[in-house]
Phi, psi and omega in degrees: 000110185297128174085351184290337176288345177272334186269321185301310181305332179282353183253008182293350178296351177265036186310309185299317180296314179301315178299319179301315181293314185293322180296335179267006176088011179272140174291146178259096183263160176299326179297311180299320178295321180293321180292317175300319181294322177298318178294310184292333177275350183287147176269080180103219186274149184217140180269162178304321180292324176292323176300309182302313181297320182293320182287323184294340176300327178248342184221077186292352180277000179288139178256138185301327178294331175297318179299313181298314181295319180295318180295323180295317177301311184296325179291318183299318185266009172083019181266345174224156172246155177235147182219135172273111185268012173082008180256012182090357179235137171282138179239154187243156181208145181297130179290346178289343176281159183298159175299142176201157189224166187223145166258118185251121177282124180287347181268305186257345181087000180304140179243124177245130177290138178248129180295139184299327182291347175292338178270353182301313179300324179297308182299321178295314181295319178299320179291313183291313185279323186242356181068022184256126178266099185284137178253084181262080183267323186201112183212166179236137175242127185262143179180212180239133177284171183303319183292331182265352176071000000 
C-alpha cells in the first residue's frame, strides 16, 4: 500500500481504540486507522463521505465501501455513534466523547447543543410511567429554532 507507512505512525494516538479492536480479534489495517483518525480529528460529527474525501486527499487508493464497512464495525462494537442530523446523511462521532444531544432546525439547519440534564426528566418519566429504561446517549430533536419561529 503506497504511502501507508507515512500515515500509520501518525495515527498511534488511537491506542485505546486499537487495543479494543485487537482484543476482539480485528485486524488493525492502515485504512481502519485512517478512518479512526478522521473521526477523532473532526470538529464534531462527520459523514462517511466526508471521511472518504479527507482520506483520499493523501491516500487515493481508499474505497468508499471500506469506509462504510469500517464505520458499521466501529458502530457495532460501540466505538462510534451515529446520528441522523436531518440533512440526508448519517454522521458519526467518537463514542469516547461525552453523551450529547442536538436540537436541529428543520428550516435553516442550525444545530444547537442540548445539555444532557435536560433529558433527565424524560428518562425518569419513561421509567416511572412505562417501565422503560431509555438509552439516550446521542440524539437529535428536530423542530424550528428561535429565528425560524
